[in-house]
N, C-alpha and C positions, 0 to 999 in steps of 0.2 A: 168671109166675115172674119176680123180679126179678134181675138181673144182678148179683153179687157180685165187687167188685173186689179182688183178694189184691195185697199189696204184694211184689212179688218181684224179687229183685237176683242175677245170676251173677255173680260175679268169676271170671275166665277167663283162658286165655292161648290164642291162636289155633294154636297147635303143640301144644295139647293134647287127643289123642282122647275123652279123658273129658269134657272141657268142652264138645267139639264135639257129642257124644251129648247131655249137657244140655240144651244150647240146643235141639238138636233135637226134643227130647222137650216141652219147654214148646211149640213152634212147633207140632208135630204134634197135641199137646192142645187147641191153642186158648187157651193161657193168655198173658197179656200178662205181659212182662218186661224188665227193662232188663239189658241184658248190658254189663258192665265188662271188656273185652278189654285187659287191662292192658299186654300187650306192644304195643300200638297207640299206646298214651299217650305224651305225652314230657315230660321234666323233672319239675317240681314236681307235677303230675296224677299222673304215674306214680308218683311215690315215695308220694304220698298213696295211690293205689288199692292200691299192694302192700301198704304198711303196714296199710292198713284189711283187707285179706284175711289178713294174716299175724296180726293181733289177732283176727278172728273166729274162724279157724282152729287158732290155736294154732301154726301151723308154715307151713312153703312147702309147702302140699300144694292142690291145684286139681281141679275146682272148687270155689269156696264159694259155696253158695247161702243166700240169708237169705230167708226166707217169714215174712212177716208178725212180724218180730222171731226167728225161730227160725233158726238156723245148721244147715245141713246140709253136710256134707264128702263130697265124691265124688259119682258117679252113682247116686242111690237113689231110684227112683221111688215105693216105698212110702212113704218117709220125707216126698218131696214132697207125695203126695196127703195124708197125715197132717195136715200143716200148712196145706193149702189151704183156706179158709173154704168155698168154693164147690162144693168135692167131698167135705163131709161132715166136714173136720178139726176 
């Protein structure tokens, strides 16, 4: 059985409990993801990441998860699974 690589990015804030829960869900599920903790970035990098999260979510809501180009706002494991190729999405 081949391993399917999903493209997963989580835009988060370190102070957000739902962001921590989302990152923990991906970790516990052994799904590789890139976490972008906006509040730990600085200057232009922080502005760019915050603007991207705002653009993706349509507001200042976190976490913003992008799985294979599909945007999911908030902690929603059933939606995560729906868009993960390796999980029948």
